[in-house]
C-alpha positions in Angstrom: -11.0 2.8 -32.3 -8.9 0.7 -29.9 -6.0 2.2 -28.0 -3.9 1.5 -24.8 -4.5 3.7 -21.8 -2.1 4.2 -18.8 -3.4 1.1 -17.1 -2.4 -1.1 -20.0 -6.0 -1.8 -20.8 -7.7 -1.7 -24.2 -10.3 1.0 -24.5 -12.7 2.3 -27.1 -15.2 5.1 -26.9 -17.5 3.3 -24.5 -15.7 0.3 -23.0 -12.5 -0.5 -21.3 -11.0 -4.0 -21.1 -9.5 -4.5 -17.6 -6.2 -6.3 -17.4 -7.1 -7.6 -13.9 -9.9 -9.9 -15.0 -10.2 -9.2 -18.7 -13.8 -7.9 -18.3 -15.4 -5.1 -20.2 -15.8 -1.9 -18.1 -17.5 1.4 -19.1 -15.2 4.4 -19.7 -14.5 6.3 -16.5 -14.7 3.2 -14.4 -11.7 4.0 -12.3 -13.1 7.4 -11.3 -16.6 5.9 -10.6 -15.0 3.2 -8.5 -13.0 5.7 -6.5 -16.1 7.8 -5.9 -18.0 4.8 -4.6 -15.0 3.8 -2.4 -15.0 7.3 -0.9 -18.8 7.1 -0.2 -18.3 3.8 1.5 -15.4 5.2 3.7 -17.5 8.3 4.6 -20.4 6.1 5.5 -18.2 3.8 7.7 -16.8 6.8 9.5 -20.3 8.3 10.1 -21.5 4.9 11.4 -18.5 4.7 13.8 -19.1 8.2 15.1 -22.8 7.4 15.6 -22.0 4.2 17.4 -19.5 6.0 19.6 -22.1 8.7 20.5 -24.7 6.1 21.3 -22.3 4.0 23.4 -21.4 7.1 25.5 -25.0 8.0 25.9 -25.8 4.4 26.9 -23.0 4.2 29.5 -23.9 7.7 30.9 -27.6 6.6 31.3 -26.6 3.3 32.9 -24.4 5.3 35.4 -27.4 7.6 36.0 -29.8 4.7 36.7 -27.3 3.1 39.1 -26.9 6.4 41.0 -30.7 6.7 41.2 -31.0 3.2 42.5 -28.3 3.9 45.0 -30.0 7.1 46.0 -26.9 9.2 45.2 -24.5 7.2 47.3 -21.6 6.2 45.2 -20.3 3.6 47.7 -22.6 1.5 49.8 -22.8 -2.2 50.8 -26.2 -2.4 49.1 -24.7 -0.8 46.0 -21.9 -3.2 45.7 -24.2 -6.2 45.9 -26.5 -4.6 43.4 -23.7 -4.1 40.9 -22.6 -7.7 41.3 -26.1 -9.0 40.6 -26.7 -6.5 37.8 -23.4 -7.4 36.2 -24.2 -11.1 36.1 -27.7 -10.5 34.7 -26.6 -8.0 32.0 -23.6 -10.1 31.0 -25.8 -13.2 30.7 -28.3 -11.3 28.6 -26.2 -9.0 26.5 -22.6 -10.4 26.6 -19.4 -8.7 27.5 -19.0 -5.1 28.6 -21.1 -5.2 31.8 -18.6 -6.4 34.4 -18.9 -5.1 37.9 -15.8 -3.0 37.2 -17.3 -1.5 34.0 -20.6 -0.7 35.8 -18.5 1.1 38.5 -16.8 3.1 35.7 -20.2 4.0 34.2 -21.4 5.2 37.6 -18.2 7.3 38.0 -18.6 8.6 34.4 -22.1 9.8 35.3 -20.9 11.3 38.6 -18.0 13.2 37.0 -20.1 14.3 34.0 -23.6 14.7 35.4 -24.8 17.0 32.6 -25.0 15.1 29.4 -24.1 18.1 27.3 -20.7 18.1 29.1 -19.9 14.7 27.5 -18.3 15.3 24.1 -18.8 12.6 21.5 -15.5 13.5 19.8 -13.9 11.4 22.5 -14.3 7.7 22.8 -15.2 5.6 25.8 -11.5 4.8 26.1 -10.7 8.5 26.5 -13.4 8.8 29.2 -11.9 5.8 31.0 -8.7 7.8 31.3 -10.5 11.0 32.2 -12.4 9.5 35.1 -9.1 8.5 36.7 -8.3 12.2 37.1 -9.8 13.5 40.4 -9.0 17.2 40.0 -11.8 18.8 37.9 -9.6 21.6 36.2 -7.0 19.0 35.3 -9.7 16.7 33.8 -11.2 19.6 31.8 -7.8 20.6 30.5 -7.1 17.1 29.3 -10.6 16.7 27.8 -10.1 19.9 25.8 -6.5 18.9 24.8 -7.7 15.5 23.6 -10.2 17.2 21.3 -8.2 20.2 20.2 -5.0 18.2 19.5 -6.8 15.1 18.3 -5.0 12.9 20.7 -5.4 9.2 20.5 -5.8 7.4 23.8 -2.2 6.4 23.8 -1.1 10.0 23.1 -3.4 11.2 25.9 -1.8 8.6 28.3 1.7 9.7 27.2 0.9 13.4 27.8 -0.7 12.7 31.2 2.3 10.5 32.2 4.6 13.3 31.2 2.8 15.6 33.6 1.9 18.1 30.9 -0.8 19.8 33.0 1.5 20.2 36.0 4.3 21.6 33.8 2.0 24.1 32.2 0.7 25.2 35.6 4.3 25.6 36.9 5.3 27.6 33.8 2.4 30.0 34.3 3.5 30.6 37.9 6.9 31.9 36.7 
């Protein structure tokens, strides 16, 4: 028996005729399609999370290797020349992302977070680029925790930092 459904498609007990392309679709197609779309979105999110965690681990390890080569000296004439040469070689071989400036950031990332388990993969490399600009450890930890707990985007983090949130909270505790 043919009848109209809410999508203005003809349907019988087993098939639905789609108005979009006039093809025959099995009953329940919209629900199946929605389930598949959700699976795809979940998979994309998991892939992005995995890529982010791997990127953080890669950059942390690069920073570690640079510090080992420089024998723990964050700044040295030899170290600066090394970073310039390394940057050129890595960029030629692997493409963008290995500029001298970025290698310096990876080195600083490792120096400020020398224990891998202190690096939280809930934050992106962009979050860590903002965190490594903060010299004071307590302030850096505060913002790291706030980014996670409040689910701040990088822009929101920058806004909160620019508004001196940490300093205002410290001052309010002193009252």
